[in-house]
VOKOL-914370 format. One record per residue (C-alpha): x, y, z. Coordinates in steps of 0.02 Angstrom, whole numbers, padded with zeros to 5 digits, always signed. Layout:
BEGIN
[[X, Y, Z]]
...
//
This chain:
BEGIN
[[+00364, -00904, -00569]]
[[+00415, -00727, -00529]]
[[+00582, -00678, -00609]]
[[+00728, -00601, -00507]]
[[+00679, -00430, -00589]]
[[+00501, -00443, -00522]]
[[+00548, -00485, -00353]]
[[+00696, -00369, -00327]]
[[+00638, -00215, -00424]]
[[+00442, -00214, -00436]]
[[+00413, -00249, -00252]]
[[+00569, -00198, -00165]]
[[+00670, -00052, -00232]]
[[+00544, +00014, -00357]]
[[+00396, +00012, -00234]]
[[+00492, +00096, -00103]]
[[+00554, +00234, -00229]]
[[+00369, +00257, -00262]]
[[+00339, +00320, -00085]]
[[+00491, +00437, -00097]]
[[+00399, +00531, -00233]]
[[+00256, +00581, -00118]]
[[+00352, +00598, +00043]]
[[+00350, +00781, +00062]]
[[+00434, +00783, +00232]]
[[+00498, +00953, +00290]]
[[+00414, +01033, +00135]]
[[+00252, +01022, +00209]]
[[+00253, +01157, +00342]]
[[+00293, +01288, +00215]]
[[+00153, +01217, +00100]]
[[+00024, +01233, +00230]]
[[+00067, +01417, +00259]]
[[+00082, +01464, +00076]]
[[-00055, +01366, -00013]]
[[-00163, +01511, -00066]]
[[-00158, +01526, -00254]]
[[-00301, +01443, -00361]]
[[-00178, +01328, -00462]]
[[-00081, +01250, -00323]]
[[-00005, +01117, -00438]]
[[+00056, +01220, -00586]]
[[+00224, +01129, -00601]]
[[+00139, +00957, -00563]]
[[+00019, +00994, -00704]]
[[+00150, +01037, -00827]]
[[+00243, +00880, -00772]]
[[+00093, +00770, -00806]]
[[+00061, +00850, -00972]]
[[+00250, +00811, -01019]]
[[+00224, +00628, -00971]]
[[+00056, +00592, -01057]]
[[+00066, +00538, -01237]]
[[+00132, +00409, -01362]]
[[+00281, +00316, -01289]]
[[+00252, +00386, -01116]]
[[+00095, +00358, -01011]]
[[-00088, +00355, -01078]]
[[-00150, +00458, -00929]]
[[-00101, +00505, -00749]]
[[-00191, +00580, -00593]]
[[-00109, +00676, -00449]]
[[-00193, +00771, -00301]]
[[-00157, +00882, -00158]]
[[-00271, +00907, -00017]]
[[-00274, +01048, +00114]]
[[-00375, +01060, +00279]]
[[-00545, +01144, +00247]]
[[-00523, +01156, +00062]]
[[-00579, +01050, -00084]]
[[-00445, +00926, -00144]]
[[-00355, +00982, -00304]]
[[-00350, +00847, -00437]]
[[-00240, +00847, -00590]]
[[-00296, +00720, -00719]]
[[-00244, +00704, -00897]]
[[-00249, +00579, -01042]]
[[-00347, +00417, -01054]]
[[-00363, +00251, -00959]]
[[-00262, +00155, -01080]]
[[-00170, +00178, -01253]]
[[-00317, +00082, -01327]]
[[-00449, +00143, -01207]]
[[-00506, +00318, -01248]]
[[-00605, +00348, -01085]]
[[-00532, +00502, -01001]]
[[-00426, +00485, -00844]]
[[-00515, +00557, -00694]]
[[-00517, +00566, -00505]]
[[-00644, +00431, -00518]]
[[-00544, +00305, -00631]]
[[-00509, +00140, -00544]]
[[-00329, +00091, -00510]]
[[-00249, -00064, -00440]]
[[-00176, +00005, -00274]]
[[-00086, -00147, -00215]]
[[+00016, -00112, -00060]]
[[-00080, +00051, -00023]]
[[-00208, -00083, +00042]]
[[-00088, -00103, +00188]]
[[-00128, +00054, +00279]]
[[-00316, +00030, +00268]]
[[-00296, -00150, +00338]]
[[-00179, -00075, +00480]]
[[-00300, +00060, +00523]]
[[-00441, -00060, +00536]]
[[-00335, -00166, +00658]]
[[-00300, -00007, +00755]]
[[-00481, +00024, +00772]]
[[-00505, -00152, +00851]]
[[-00351, -00118, +00970]]
[[-00430, +00048, +01024]]
[[-00590, -00045, +01060]]
[[-00499, -00170, +01166]]
[[-00547, -00318, +01059]]
[[-00358, -00363, +01022]]
[[-00196, -00295, +01101]]
[[-00057, -00216, +01014]]
[[+00064, -00329, +01101]]
[[-00055, -00480, +01110]]
[[+00023, -00636, +01038]]
[[-00060, -00684, +00876]]
[[-00080, -00865, +00937]]
[[-00210, -00810, +01058]]
[[-00319, -00775, +00909]]
[[-00245, -00904, +00783]]
[[-00176, -01051, +00887]]
[[-00088, -01131, +00736]]
[[+00047, -00988, +00763]]
[[+00099, -01040, +00937]]
[[+00248, -01145, +00901]]
[[+00336, -01064, +00758]]
[[+00507, -01115, +00691]]
[[+00637, -00996, +00617]]
[[+00771, -01024, +00486]]
[[+00939, -01026, +00561]]
[[+01005, -00920, +00412]]
[[+00890, -00784, +00329]]
[[+00835, -00859, +00161]]
[[+00937, -01011, +00198]]
[[+00886, -01193, +00225]]
[[+00706, -01231, +00266]]
[[+00758, -01381, +00373]]
[[+00894, -01308, +00480]]
[[+00779, -01219, +00600]]
[[+00756, -01164, +00785]]
[[+00606, -01121, +00890]]
[[+00550, -00937, +00891]]
[[+00614, -00868, +01047]]
[[+00455, -00761, +01076]]
[[+00283, -00761, +00992]]
[[+00223, -00658, +00849]]
[[+00118, -00507, +00917]]
[[-00008, -00393, +00828]]
[[+00130, -00260, +00827]]
[[+00237, -00370, +00725]]
[[+00106, -00402, +00593]]
[[+00074, -00218, +00577]]
[[+00253, -00161, +00563]]
[[+00334, -00299, +00454]]
[[+00434, -00363, +00602]]
[[+00354, -00529, +00628]]
[[+00475, -00643, +00541]]
[[+00350, -00689, +00408]]
[[+00418, -00690, +00238]]
[[+00356, -00634, +00066]]
[[+00370, -00729, -00095]]
[[+00403, -00570, -00186]]
[[+00553, -00527, -00069]]
[[+00631, -00693, -00010]]
[[+00751, -00798, -00106]]
[[+00808, -00984, -00097]]
[[+00706, -01124, -00056]]
[[+00586, -01041, +00053]]
[[+00509, -00958, -00104]]
[[+00478, -01123, -00186]]
[[+00389, -01182, -00021]]
[[+00273, -01028, -00018]]
[[+00234, -01044, -00203]]
[[+00184, -01229, -00190]]
[[+00071, -01180, -00034]]
[[-00010, -01049, -00138]]
[[+00054, -00908, -00028]]
[[+00045, -00778, -00152]]
[[-00066, -00643, -00095]]
[[-00095, -00541, -00239]]
[[-00131, -00545, -00432]]
[[-00051, -00457, -00580]]
[[-00084, -00535, -00752]]
[[-00154, -00691, -00841]]
[[-00024, -00666, -00987]]
[[+00131, -00786, -00980]]
[[+00254, -00636, -00970]]
[[+00414, -00671, -00883]]
[[+00430, -00564, -00732]]
[[+00248, -00524, -00708]]
[[+00157, -00693, -00713]]
[[+00143, -00766, -00529]]
[[+00092, -00933, -00451]]
[[-00091, -00962, -00405]]
[[-00153, -00908, -00238]]
[[-00231, -01015, -00109]]
[[-00419, -00994, -00083]]
[[-00481, -00902, +00071]]
[[-00393, -00812, +00213]]
[[-00418, -00957, +00338]]
[[-00328, -01071, +00218]]
[[-00200, -00945, +00185]]
[[-00169, -00924, +00376]]
[[-00155, -01112, +00400]]
[[-00028, -01131, +00255]]
[[+00074, -00986, +00316]]
[[+00088, -01057, +00486]]
[[+00177, -01208, +00414]]
[[+00315, -01100, +00338]]
[[+00468, -01061, +00436]]
[[+00491, -00879, +00485]]
[[+00641, -00796, +00408]]
[[+00707, -00716, +00569]]
[[+00662, -00709, +00750]]
[[+00505, -00604, +00783]]
[[+00540, -00425, +00835]]
[[+00718, -00414, +00777]]
[[+00713, -00328, +00610]]
[[+00604, -00244, +00481]]
[[+00573, -00346, +00322]]
[[+00428, -00333, +00204]]
[[+00309, -00473, +00242]]
[[+00135, -00548, +00226]]
[[+00091, -00483, +00402]]
[[-00051, -00373, +00344]]
[[-00123, -00520, +00241]]
[[-00131, -00616, +00401]]
[[-00200, -00474, +00495]]
[[-00354, -00488, +00380]]
[[-00389, -00655, +00448]]
[[-00358, -00601, +00632]]
[[-00486, -00469, +00601]]
[[-00616, -00602, +00533]]
[[-00590, -00713, +00685]]
[[-00611, -00569, +00809]]
[[-00755, -00485, +00728]]
[[-00849, -00642, +00658]]
[[-00863, -00555, +00489]]
[[-00779, -00588, +00323]]
[[-00629, -00469, +00311]]
[[-00693, -00377, +00156]]
[[-00869, -00361, +00229]]
[[-00792, -00287, +00387]]
[[-00699, -00148, +00293]]
[[-00853, -00108, +00197]]
[[-00959, -00092, +00349]]
[[-00836, +00003, +00455]]
[[-00729, +00112, +00344]]
[[-00783, +00115, +00160]]
[[-00965, +00137, +00181]]
[[-00954, +00261, +00320]]
[[-00814, +00359, +00245]]
[[-00898, +00372, +00072]]
[[-00766, +00264, -00005]]
[[-00896, +00196, -00139]]
[[-00761, +00129, -00257]]
[[-00634, +00043, -00147]]
[[-00660, -00145, -00180]]
[[-00574, -00312, -00191]]
[[-00676, -00356, -00346]]
[[-00723, -00220, -00468]]
[[-00910, -00243, -00533]]
[[-00929, -00281, -00713]]
[[-01035, -00122, -00735]]
[[-00880, -00021, -00682]]
[[-00755, -00102, -00796]]
[[-00754, +00044, -00908]]
[[-00672, +00150, -00763]]
[[-00537, +00025, -00735]]
[[-00367, +00090, -00811]]
[[-00258, -00031, -00904]]
[[-00096, -00088, -00813]]
[[+00059, -00095, -00907]]
[[+00229, -00184, -00889]]
[[+00365, -00076, -00951]]
[[+00486, -00206, -01042]]
[[+00645, -00140, -01122]]
[[+00568, +00035, -01122]]
[[+00404, -00023, -01209]]
[[+00232, -00015, -01123]]
[[+00149, -00179, -01136]]
[[-00028, -00207, -01078]]
[[-00026, -00341, -00950]]
[[-00205, -00312, -00874]]
[[-00327, -00220, -00976]]
[[-00477, -00141, -00886]]
[[-00618, -00223, -00985]]
[[-00552, -00399, -00949]]
[[-00450, -00375, -00789]]
[[-00415, -00505, -00663]]
[[-00490, -00387, -00545]]
[[-00665, -00402, -00621]]
[[-00670, -00587, -00550]]
[[-00687, -00634, -00371]]
[[-00511, -00646, -00290]]
[[-00432, -00805, -00204]]
[[-00461, -00702, -00050]]
[[-00480, -00520, +00007]]
[[-00298, -00498, +00044]]
[[-00265, -00361, +00161]]
[[-00086, -00326, +00103]]
[[-00114, -00292, -00089]]
[[-00288, -00335, -00146]]
[[-00389, -00173, -00166]]
[[-00438, -00066, -00311]]
[[-00480, +00109, -00276]]
[[-00488, +00285, -00350]]
[[-00398, +00449, -00320]]
[[-00547, +00519, -00247]]
[[-00583, +00378, -00133]]
[[-00403, +00362, -00066]]
[[-00406, +00551, -00037]]
[[-00552, +00520, +00077]]
[[-00458, +00389, +00177]]
[[-00313, +00509, +00193]]
[[-00424, +00651, +00235]]
[[-00514, +00544, +00365]]
[[-00340, +00504, +00443]]
[[-00293, +00689, +00437]]
[[-00442, +00729, +00538]]
[[-00399, +00587, +00663]]
[[-00538, +00472, +00616]]
[[-00676, +00593, +00565]]
[[-00738, +00650, +00396]]
[[-00896, +00746, +00348]]
[[-00936, +00757, +00532]]
[[-00945, +00572, +00556]]
[[-00823, +00468, +00661]]
[[-00758, +00323, +00564]]
[[-00609, +00269, +00686]]
[[-00570, +00319, +00868]]
[[-00453, +00468, +00871]]
[[-00329, +00362, +00982]]
[[-00330, +00225, +00849]]
[[-00280, +00345, +00712]]
[[-00145, +00437, +00821]]
[[-00068, +00274, +00877]]
[[-00075, +00188, +00700]]
[[+00015, +00339, +00619]]
[[+00157, +00338, +00748]]
[[+00313, +00239, +00758]]
[[+00262, +00060, +00816]]
[[+00425, -00025, +00784]]
[[+00482, -00141, +00922]]
[[+00617, -00068, +01036]]
[[+00785, -00082, +00956]]
[[+00721, -00112, +00776]]
[[+00780, +00012, +00649]]
[[+00651, +00066, +00515]]
[[+00677, +00054, +00330]]
[[+00799, +00182, +00247]]
[[+00670, +00215, +00109]]
[[+00575, +00365, +00056]]
[[+00721, +00478, +00115]]
[[+00810, +00450, +00272]]
[[+00785, +00310, +00401]]
[[+00596, +00314, +00448]]
[[+00488, +00221, +00579]]
[[+00341, +00114, +00539]]
[[+00162, +00118, +00595]]
[[+00005, +00022, +00554]]
[[+00046, -00033, +00382]]
[[+00140, +00125, +00327]]
[[+00300, +00215, +00340]]
[[+00313, +00349, +00479]]
[[+00426, +00503, +00462]]
[[+00552, +00542, +00595]]
[[+00641, +00700, +00634]]
[[+00606, +00831, +00504]]
[[+00476, +00715, +00424]]
[[+00383, +00686, +00593]]
[[+00195, +00671, +00551]]
[[+00214, +00596, +00386]]
[[+00125, +00427, +00360]]
[[+00082, +00329, +00208]]
[[+00134, +00194, +00081]]
[[+00149, +00154, -00102]]
[[+00081, +00023, -00226]]
[[+00180, -00084, -00349]]
[[+00089, -00018, -00499]]
[[+00131, +00166, -00478]]
[[+00016, +00229, -00342]]
[[+00068, +00331, -00189]]
[[-00027, +00407, -00043]]
[[+00036, +00503, +00095]]
[[-00032, +00614, +00236]]
[[+00042, +00745, +00356]]
[[-00038, +00708, +00519]]
[[+00020, +00874, +00593]]
[[-00044, +00996, +00461]]
[[-00186, +00894, +00387]]
[[-00104, +00892, +00208]]
[[-00115, +00738, +00093]]
[[-00034, +00704, -00077]]
[[-00061, +00569, -00209]]
[[-00002, +00513, -00382]]
[[-00083, +00375, -00477]]
[[-00013, +00282, -00629]]
[[-00023, +00101, -00681]]
[[+00147, +00023, -00731]]
[[+00275, -00100, -00670]]
[[+00416, -00086, -00624]]
[[+00401, +00082, -00548]]
[[+00582, +00131, -00581]]
[[+00563, +00099, -00767]]
[[+00537, +00293, -00796]]
[[+00594, +00451, -00709]]
[[+00411, +00499, -00680]]
[[+00413, +00481, -00489]]
[[+00571, +00578, -00454]]
[[+00522, +00712, -00573]]
[[+00343, +00717, -00485]]
[[+00435, +00757, -00326]]
[[+00540, +00891, -00395]]
[[+00384, +00968, -00480]]
[[+00293, +00967, -00314]]
[[+00435, +01056, -00231]]
[[+00446, +01182, -00371]]
[[+00264, +01223, -00343]]
[[+00288, +01252, -00158]]
[[+00445, +01364, -00190]]
[[+00339, +01473, -00314]]
[[+00203, +01487, -00182]]
[[+00334, +01545, -00053]]
[[+00407, +01676, -00164]]
[[+00234, +01754, -00200]]
[[+00186, +01762, -00009]]
//
């Protein structure tokens, strides 16, 4: 059973702090004008050099991409303290919730094609969600309930406003109910380490959806933002609508066409040597909780969970971000309709709902990722619980990433220092203009 530390830190505060590390915000306009020198990431390079070594990280990767130019990667160190293979842009990382924007954009493609509607009730595709009940008190009793005043819509699933809970976020008896039903859409470690070991997941997205429909909502749909299993459920919506397994659909419509050859739910045994080790930081000590050569991700997962199931590489995920920055195209090939990308990267929150106050000021939320507002307008992206972040500036075509493998994400100062180093690089560029 996940500990309070795991629930409250790894997946809530720490994950959201990860996003702040790459939320360039108002900094990006200046970067777009000034990025002309060969070593665009001198300060980031120095930062990574300081953070790689004994007692720190075995290896790290960061990247920055600009329109019309090759992506600049900074990679240093090895894939694990006992794994001498070098960290590279093609190292495999558990990206966890960076899966959500991919699922979200896949759904936006179907919306653009008219196969589902943004404000279509979910029960029209999954009838078991027609008559949902809601807790009278958030995270309170699971028997003191009232009927949902409105149906869950596709918009709600995409923006974490559905009322569906999350075992890694909720507290009280509803967590036990979720765990007993196997509503654990993710995997961390086989080791019995307090704070990292999780309950067993139910097998298959249909079984997952059927079980989720039996759990009360934690608030009335469309009334607030709260991290949820909405994108995991969206994976099954996509299966029903397309008639294809969710993982197969992603491979055929996004991964294959976009040249994302290493983005998978299950790592092939032949690629185990490229999978970095994931570490739990326990009292300041890095403890290997999922080694690459015997990782959980080498085995078939319980289901292809659209909220946190993918493994990818910095190079692959940069291609996804570049495709978004180019409004659905990459290498002259259209992957998603332009209107799907534009809408998905915009603020889709229901009217009257305030977005999460994370990654800086209060933001909006689009298809599975945070959307910047005001000075941050155009920023879209999200973070993963094991130290990965990917963001794109939809206005200027810029994208940034950092990839590590550790939990919880606030166990070190790496990510805040990364943000400062990136800003310093930009200031240096401005001074030399």
